[in-house]
C-alpha positions in Angstrom: -41.9 2.0 -27.6 -38.9 0.8 -25.2 -40.7 -3.0 -25.0 -40.7 -5.2 -27.8 -42.2 -8.8 -27.5 -40.7 -11.5 -29.5 -42.5 -14.7 -30.0 -40.0 -18.2 -30.9 -40.8 -20.3 -33.6 -39.4 -23.5 -32.5 -42.2 -26.4 -31.2 -41.1 -26.7 -28.2 -41.2 -22.8 -27.1 -44.5 -22.4 -29.5 -46.5 -20.8 -26.4 -43.4 -18.6 -25.0 -42.9 -15.0 -25.3 -40.4 -12.8 -24.3 -39.8 -9.2 -23.7 -36.4 -7.3 -24.5 -35.8 -3.5 -24.8 -34.6 -2.2 -27.7 -33.2 1.4 -26.4 -30.7 2.8 -29.1 -27.7 2.3 -26.3 -28.2 -1.6 -26.1 -25.4 -2.6 -28.2 -23.1 -0.2 -26.7 -24.1 -1.5 -23.2 -23.2 -5.1 -24.1 -19.6 -3.8 -25.2 -18.9 -2.2 -21.8 -18.5 -5.9 -20.5 -15.8 -8.6 -21.3 -15.9 -12.8 -20.6 -12.9 -13.8 -18.8 -12.0 -17.4 -18.3 -10.5 -18.7 -15.4 -7.1 -19.2 -15.3 -7.3 -22.0 -12.5 -5.4 -25.5 -13.3 -2.9 -24.0 -15.7 0.7 -23.2 -15.5 2.3 -19.8 -16.1 3.0 -20.4 -19.7 -1.2 -21.2 -19.7 -1.0 -25.0 -20.6 -3.5 -27.1 -18.8 -1.8 -29.2 -16.1 -4.4 -30.0 -13.9 -8.5 -30.7 -15.0 -10.9 -30.1 -12.5 -14.4 -30.1 -12.5 -15.7 -27.1 -11.6 -18.1 -24.0 -13.0 -15.4 -21.6 -12.4 -13.7 -22.9 -15.3 -16.3 -21.4 -17.3 -16.3 -18.1 -18.9 -18.0 -15.7 -16.9 -19.1 -12.5 -17.9 -17.3 -9.1 -15.9 -18.2 -5.7 -15.9 -15.3 -2.9 -17.1 -15.4 -0.2 -14.4 -14.0 2.9 -15.2 -12.2 4.2 -12.6 -11.0 7.6 -14.7 -13.3 10.1 -13.5 -11.8 13.4 -15.7 -14.8 13.4 -18.3 -16.0 17.0 -18.8 -19.8 15.9 -20.3 -22.8 15.9 -18.0 -23.8 12.5 -17.3 -27.0 10.7 -16.4 -27.4 8.1 -14.1 -29.1 5.4 -15.8 -29.5 2.0 -14.0 -27.6 0.3 -11.3 -25.9 -3.2 -11.1 -24.6 -5.3 -8.5 -21.4 -7.6 -8.9 -22.1 -10.8 -6.6 -18.5 -11.9 -5.9 -17.4 -8.5 -5.4 -20.6 -7.2 -3.8 -20.1 -3.9 -5.4 -22.5 -1.8 -6.7 -21.9 -0.1 -10.1 -23.7 2.9 -11.7 -24.1 3.1 -15.8 -23.8 6.5 -16.7 -25.4 8.0 -19.8 -23.4 11.3 -21.0 -25.0 14.4 -22.9 -22.7 13.3 -26.2 -24.0 9.6 -26.2 -20.8 7.5 -24.5 -21.6 5.0 -21.7 -19.5 3.8 -19.0 -19.8 2.4 -15.8 -18.7 4.1 -12.7 -18.3 3.0 -9.2 -21.7 3.5 -6.8 -21.4 6.1 -4.2 -24.0 6.7 -1.3 -25.3 10.1 -2.7 -25.8 8.4 -6.6 -29.3 7.8 -7.3 -31.2 6.8 -10.5 -32.0 9.9 -12.9 -29.8 12.0 -10.8 -27.3 14.0 -12.5 -23.3 13.7 -12.4 -20.6 16.4 -13.3 -17.3 16.8 -12.8 -16.7 20.2 -10.9 -13.8 22.1 -12.2 -14.7 25.4 -9.9 -16.5 26.2 -6.9 -19.5 27.4 -8.9 -19.9 24.0 -10.4 -19.4 22.8 -6.8 -22.3 24.7 -5.8 -24.2 23.9 -8.7 -24.5 19.7 -7.9 -24.9 19.8 -4.3 -24.6 15.9 -4.6 -22.5 13.0 -6.6 -20.1 15.1 -8.1 -16.4 14.2 -8.6 -13.9 17.1 -8.7 -10.5 18.0 -7.7 -9.9 17.5 -4.3 -8.5 21.4 -3.6 -12.6 21.9 -4.1 -14.0 19.9 -1.1 -13.8 21.2 2.5 -11.6 20.0 5.2 -12.4 16.8 7.3 -15.1 15.7 4.1 -15.5 12.1 3.6 -14.5 10.9 0.3 -13.7 7.9 -1.9 -12.4 6.6 -5.1 -9.0 8.4 -4.6 -6.6 9.2 -6.8 -3.1 9.3 -5.7 -1.2 10.6 -9.1 -3.3 12.6 -11.0 -4.3 11.1 -13.9 -3.7 7.4 -13.4 -7.4 6.5 -12.3 -8.7 6.1 -8.8 -6.4 3.9 -6.8 -7.9 3.9 -2.9 -11.0 3.4 -1.4 -12.6 1.8 -4.2 -14.1 -1.5 -2.2 -17.8 -1.6 -0.9 -18.3 0.9 2.3 -14.8 2.6 2.3 -14.2 6.1 3.0 -10.8 8.7 3.7 -11.0 11.7 5.6 -9.8 15.0 4.3 -7.2 16.2 7.0 -5.2 19.3 5.6 -5.0 21.2 2.2 -1.1 22.9 1.8 -1.9 25.8 -0.7 1.9 26.4 -0.7 3.5 23.1 -1.9 -0.5 22.2 -3.7 -0.7 19.0 -1.6 -3.1 17.8 0.3 -3.2 15.2 3.5 -5.5 12.3 3.8 -6.5 10.1 6.6 -7.6 6.7 5.8 -9.3 5.8 9.7 -10.0 1.9 9.4 -6.2 1.7 8.4 -5.1 4.7 10.2 -2.9 5.4 7.4 -1.8 9.0 5.9 -1.2 10.2 2.4 -0.1 12.9 0.8 -0.9 13.4 -2.7 -1.9 16.4 -4.9 -4.6 18.6 -4.7 -5.5 18.2 -8.0 -6.1 14.8 -7.8 -9.8 13.7 -8.3 -12.0 11.9 -5.7 -15.5 11.3 -4.8 -17.4 13.0 -2.0 -19.0 10.4 0.1 -18.2 7.1 0.8 -18.6 4.2 -1.6 -22.5 2.2 -1.5 -22.9 -1.1 0.3 -21.2 0.3 3.7 -23.6 -2.6 5.2 -21.3 -5.6 3.7 -19.0 -5.8 6.9 -22.0 -6.0 9.2 -23.2 -9.2 7.0 -22.4 -12.4 8.4 -22.9 -15.2 6.1 -23.8 -18.4 7.9 -25.5 -20.9 5.3 -23.8 -24.0 4.1 -23.8 -23.8 0.7 -23.9 -20.3 0.0 -21.5 -20.0 -3.1 -23.6 -23.1 -4.8 -26.5 -20.0 -5.4 -23.8 -18.0 -7.7 -23.0 -21.5 -9.5 -19.4 -22.7 -7.7 -19.1 -26.0 -6.6 -16.8 -27.2 -4.1 -13.0 -28.2 -5.0 -11.4 -31.2 -3.3 -7.8 -30.9 -3.1 -5.5 -33.4 -5.1 -3.7 -34.6 -2.0 -6.8 -35.7 -0.7 -7.8 -37.9 -3.6 -6.7 -41.2 -5.0 -3.6 -41.6 -7.1 -6.3 -42.9 -9.9 -7.9 -39.8 -9.7 -5.3 -37.4 -9.4 -1.6 -36.8 -9.9 -1.4 -35.4 -6.1 -3.4 -38.4 -4.4 -1.7 -40.8 -2.3 1.6 -40.7 -1.5 0.4 -40.0 2.0 0.7 -35.9 1.5 4.6 -36.6 0.7 4.4 -35.3 -3.0 7.4 -33.1 -3.4 6.3 -31.0 -6.0 3.1 -30.6 -8.4 2.6 -32.6 -11.1 0.4 -32.6 -14.5 -2.2 -35.4 -15.4 0.4 -37.1 -17.1 3.2 -37.4 -13.9 5.4 -34.1 -14.6 6.4 -31.6 -12.5 5.2 -28.4 -12.9 7.2 -26.7 -10.4 9.8 -25.0 -12.9 8.0 -24.1 -15.7 
């Protein structure tokens, strides 16, 4: 049974119930995310120089995405998760040897579908969709994403939502590939043993989205920040002085320019 019913013992939640899954990889899944605290209001040495009342300073749980796809075992896409501040969808992949990792989701990724790193043309024909392979195994003028510039360093290009590149040419003598990025019209030359993903990165409709709502980020728990120069001298060391402050200062009036 994948769902377990838990009852609370405190008087305030006597009748409350909670359903939680107890999959065997639940603890591994928690280790794939990391709590990161914002460094806003701190100097280069990490010391607190400006105190602000905002929710950005709290610790936010961030997902650790794996951009190195040279993993040999067969993988299974279990679930998807959206990173709201980046508008990026990631896939939680379970491999045959029990390993778990978060990969950037492509348009061909489907729940409970297999992912494979194709090393030859036979494996490429076996898995028609949603696989990672060397660039030399892709056909000419195909759309690719999550491209490596140097083999083994991980994906460096086309990692944002809706981005893609086009494979223009393969040089079998020099063992290189010519890749063009249509949105920026930039041409790159890389080894054809670099890794890439077939198709575009998910959420291509991101560029069509226009936010016209006032207080959009308040729904994510982010409060507006008032500039220090717009405050009074009693509220902030930058306040007053009719915007004629020379250097940023600490709450005690000392400069933080050369720290």
